[in-house]
Every structure is written in C-alpha cells, then in structure tokens.
ChimeraX commands (.cxc) that place a marker at each C-alpha (Angstrom):
marker #1 position -21.81,-113.60,-11.34 radius 0.5
marker #1 position -22.15,-116.80,-13.18 radius 0.5
marker #1 position -19.52,-115.67,-15.83 radius 0.5
marker #1 position -17.01,-116.12,-13.19 radius 0.5
marker #1 position -15.44,-119.67,-12.79 radius 0.5
marker #1 position -13.38,-119.08,-9.74 radius 0.5
marker #1 position -14.96,-117.71,-6.63 radius 0.5
marker #1 position -11.98,-117.68,-4.45 radius 0.5
marker #1 position -11.74,-115.16,-1.39 radius 0.5
marker #1 position -9.02,-112.59,-1.44 radius 0.5
marker #1 position -7.14,-112.45,1.94 radius 0.5
marker #1 position -5.31,-109.28,2.84 radius 0.5
marker #1 position -3.05,-108.75,5.92 radius 0.5
marker #1 position -1.48,-105.35,6.55 radius 0.5
marker #1 position 1.04,-104.73,9.37 radius 0.5
marker #1 position 0.67,-101.17,10.77 radius 0.5
marker #1 position 3.52,-99.91,12.85 radius 0.5
marker #1 position 4.52,-96.58,14.58 radius 0.5
marker #1 position 1.06,-96.21,15.80 radius 0.5
marker #1 position 0.62,-94.05,18.95 radius 0.5
marker #1 position -0.44,-96.33,21.91 radius 0.5
marker #1 position -4.05,-96.07,23.01 radius 0.5
marker #1 position -7.72,-96.97,22.13 radius 0.5
marker #1 position -8.68,-96.99,18.41 radius 0.5
marker #1 position -11.76,-97.28,16.76 radius 0.5
marker #1 position -11.81,-99.61,13.95 radius 0.5
marker #1 position -14.85,-98.62,11.53 radius 0.5
marker #1 position -15.49,-101.01,8.44 radius 0.5
marker #1 position -17.83,-100.01,5.38 radius 0.5
marker #1 position -18.69,-102.95,3.22 radius 0.5
marker #1 position -20.08,-103.32,-0.42 radius 0.5
marker #1 position -20.96,-106.62,-1.53 radius 0.5
marker #1 position -23.80,-108.97,-2.74 radius 0.5
marker #1 position -25.85,-108.55,0.76 radius 0.5
marker #1 position -24.89,-105.04,1.53 radius 0.5
marker #1 position -24.68,-101.95,-0.47 radius 0.5
marker #1 position -24.89,-103.50,-4.05 radius 0.5
marker #1 position -27.50,-101.72,-6.16 radius 0.5
marker #1 position -27.15,-104.50,-8.94 radius 0.5
marker #1 position -28.07,-107.24,-6.65 radius 0.5
marker #1 position -30.89,-105.48,-5.30 radius 0.5
marker #1 position -32.13,-104.77,-8.94 radius 0.5
marker #1 position -31.71,-108.60,-9.71 radius 0.5
marker #1 position -33.73,-109.35,-6.55 radius 0.5
marker #1 position -36.67,-107.04,-8.02 radius 0.5
marker #1 position -36.74,-108.87,-11.16 radius 0.5
marker #1 position -34.54,-106.88,-13.48 radius 0.5
marker #1 position -37.31,-104.34,-14.41 radius 0.5
marker #1 position -36.18,-102.92,-18.06 radius 0.5
marker #1 position -37.44,-99.48,-16.72 radius 0.5
marker #1 position -37.56,-98.29,-13.30 radius 0.5
marker #1 position -40.42,-96.02,-11.82 radius 0.5
marker #1 position -39.77,-93.53,-9.46 radius 0.5
marker #1 position -40.86,-95.44,-6.51 radius 0.5
marker #1 position -38.63,-98.29,-7.66 radius 0.5
marker #1 position -35.46,-96.12,-7.98 radius 0.5
marker #1 position -36.39,-94.63,-4.57 radius 0.5
marker #1 position -36.61,-98.27,-3.12 radius 0.5
marker #1 position -33.14,-99.23,-4.61 radius 0.5
marker #1 position -31.59,-95.92,-3.25 radius 0.5
marker #1 position -32.77,-96.87,0.18 radius 0.5
marker #1 position -31.61,-100.31,0.22 radius 0.5
marker #1 position -27.99,-99.87,-1.12 radius 0.5
marker #1 position -26.49,-98.50,1.96 radius 0.5
marker #1 position -23.13,-100.05,2.71 radius 0.5
marker #1 position -22.76,-102.51,5.61 radius 0.5
marker #1 position -21.00,-100.92,8.56 radius 0.5
marker #1 position -19.38,-102.16,11.76 radius 0.5
marker #1 position -17.42,-100.66,14.52 radius 0.5
marker #1 position -15.41,-101.83,17.39 radius 0.5
marker #1 position -12.62,-100.64,19.63 radius 0.5
marker #1 position -9.02,-101.94,19.81 radius 0.5
marker #1 position -6.25,-101.18,22.04 radius 0.5
marker #1 position -2.68,-100.60,20.70 radius 0.5
marker #1 position 0.01,-101.19,23.45 radius 0.5
marker #1 position 3.36,-99.29,23.80 radius 0.5
marker #1 position 4.71,-101.38,21.01 radius 0.5
marker #1 position 2.56,-99.21,18.73 radius 0.5
marker #1 position 1.69,-101.71,15.98 radius 0.5
marker #1 position -1.51,-103.61,14.97 radius 0.5
marker #1 position -2.04,-106.36,12.43 radius 0.5
marker #1 position -5.01,-105.93,10.14 radius 0.5
marker #1 position -6.70,-108.87,8.12 radius 0.5
marker #1 position -9.51,-108.81,5.78 radius 0.5
marker #1 position -10.91,-111.41,3.73 radius 0.5
marker #1 position -12.97,-110.16,0.59 radius 0.5
marker #1 position -15.41,-112.13,-1.61 radius 0.5
marker #1 position -15.67,-111.84,-5.51 radius 0.5
marker #1 position -16.54,-108.01,-5.96 radius 0.5
marker #1 position -16.49,-107.00,-2.61 radius 0.5
marker #1 position -15.09,-103.66,-1.34 radius 0.5
marker #1 position -13.96,-102.72,2.07 radius 0.5
marker #1 position -13.13,-99.32,3.61 radius 0.5
marker #1 position -11.53,-99.57,6.75 radius 0.5
marker #1 position -10.91,-96.63,9.02 radius 0.5
marker #1 position -8.52,-96.81,12.19 radius 0.5
marker #1 position -8.95,-93.70,14.36 radius 0.5
marker #1 position -7.38,-92.79,17.66 radius 0.5
marker #1 position -9.74,-91.88,20.27 radius 0.5
marker #1 position -9.78,-88.98,22.59 radius 0.5
marker #1 position -7.71,-86.88,20.26 radius 0.5
marker link #1:1,2 radius 0.2
marker link #1:2,3 radius 0.2
marker link #1:3,4 radius 0.2
marker link #1:4,5 radius 0.2
marker link #1:5,6 radius 0.2
marker link #1:6,7 radius 0.2
marker link #1:7,8 radius 0.2
marker link #1:8,9 radius 0.2
marker link #1:9,10 radius 0.2
marker link #1:10,11 radius 0.2
marker link #1:11,12 radius 0.2
marker link #1:12,13 radius 0.2
marker link #1:13,14 radius 0.2
marker link #1:14,15 radius 0.2
marker link #1:15,16 radius 0.2
marker link #1:16,17 radius 0.2
marker link #1:17,18 radius 0.2
marker link #1:18,19 radius 0.2
marker link #1:19,20 radius 0.2
marker link #1:20,21 radius 0.2
marker link #1:21,22 radius 0.2
marker link #1:22,23 radius 0.2
marker link #1:23,24 radius 0.2
marker link #1:24,25 radius 0.2
marker link #1:25,26 radius 0.2
marker link #1:26,27 radius 0.2
marker link #1:27,28 radius 0.2
marker link #1:28,29 radius 0.2
marker link #1:29,30 radius 0.2
marker link #1:30,31 radius 0.2
marker link #1:31,32 radius 0.2
marker link #1:32,33 radius 0.2
marker link #1:33,34 radius 0.2
marker link #1:34,35 radius 0.2
marker link #1:35,36 radius 0.2
marker link #1:36,37 radius 0.2
marker link #1:37,38 radius 0.2
marker link #1:38,39 radius 0.2
marker link #1:39,40 radius 0.2
marker link #1:40,41 radius 0.2
marker link #1:41,42 radius 0.2
marker link #1:42,43 radius 0.2
marker link #1:43,44 radius 0.2
marker link #1:44,45 radius 0.2
marker link #1:45,46 radius 0.2
marker link #1:46,47 radius 0.2
marker link #1:47,48 radius 0.2
marker link #1:48,49 radius 0.2
marker link #1:49,50 radius 0.2
marker link #1:50,51 radius 0.2
marker link #1:51,52 radius 0.2
marker link #1:52,53 radius 0.2
marker link #1:53,54 radius 0.2
marker link #1:54,55 radius 0.2
marker link #1:55,56 radius 0.2
marker link #1:56,57 radius 0.2
marker link #1:57,58 radius 0.2
marker link #1:58,59 radius 0.2
marker link #1:59,60 radius 0.2
marker link #1:60,61 radius 0.2
marker link #1:61,62 radius 0.2
marker link #1:62,63 radius 0.2
marker link #1:63,64 radius 0.2
marker link #1:64,65 radius 0.2
marker link #1:65,66 radius 0.2
marker link #1:66,67 radius 0.2
marker link #1:67,68 radius 0.2
marker link #1:68,69 radius 0.2
marker link #1:69,70 radius 0.2
marker link #1:70,71 radius 0.2
marker link #1:71,72 radius 0.2
marker link #1:72,73 radius 0.2
marker link #1:73,74 radius 0.2
marker link #1:74,75 radius 0.2
marker link #1:75,76 radius 0.2
marker link #1:76,77 radius 0.2
marker link #1:77,78 radius 0.2
marker link #1:78,79 radius 0.2
marker link #1:79,80 radius 0.2
marker link #1:80,81 radius 0.2
marker link #1:81,82 radius 0.2
marker link #1:82,83 radius 0.2
marker link #1:83,84 radius 0.2
marker link #1:84,85 radius 0.2
marker link #1:85,86 radius 0.2
marker link #1:86,87 radius 0.2
marker link #1:87,88 radius 0.2
marker link #1:88,89 radius 0.2
marker link #1:89,90 radius 0.2
marker link #1:90,91 radius 0.2
marker link #1:91,92 radius 0.2
marker link #1:92,93 radius 0.2
marker link #1:93,94 radius 0.2
marker link #1:94,95 radius 0.2
marker link #1:95,96 radius 0.2
marker link #1:96,97 radius 0.2
marker link #1:97,98 radius 0.2
marker link #1:98,99 radius 0.2
marker link #1:99,100 radius 0.2
marker link #1:100,101 radius 0.2
view
C-alpha cells in the first residue's frame, strides 16, 4: 500500500426510486484491510514464502468479509438515498431486500 501516494476515500451516493413502501433489510459485506483481506492477514503473519497447510487454513478462516445488517423503512414516497464511503482497495456489496415477501 505504500506505493500509493494518495489515500483519499471514495464517496458514493445512490438515489433509489420506485421502491415498494415497507420495511427493508440493508445488508453490507465489506472486504478491506481489516476484514476479509487475505493479503493483509498474510502480511500480519510475517509474509512467509511458503505456506504450510495449517497456515493456509488459518488464512482461510481469517478472511471472511465484514458483515452488517440493519432495518430501514421506506415510506409511501418509495425512495431511499444510499451512501457509502470506501477506503483505498475497499469493496462493499450492499443488498437491499424488502421484508415479508
């Protein structure tokens, strides 16, 4: 990461319209330096040249994406504004699901 001179965050704003009114679950899966990055876990291990089976197993267990879930309510208007701020090399998967359908 030290080869990158700029460490700006990227801001994304999305307006979702024509949504059915009701309660939604908003799930977010995140891969970044602290959650889900096998490269960063490998660096923390000391950058071994060759991985033993138990080390590979450790990396596999440690590299699950971060996860959050919350409920939101969309009123009769039927729209929602979604914002996300991402760090360098960060990935987010955001899933919006209408509940009880």
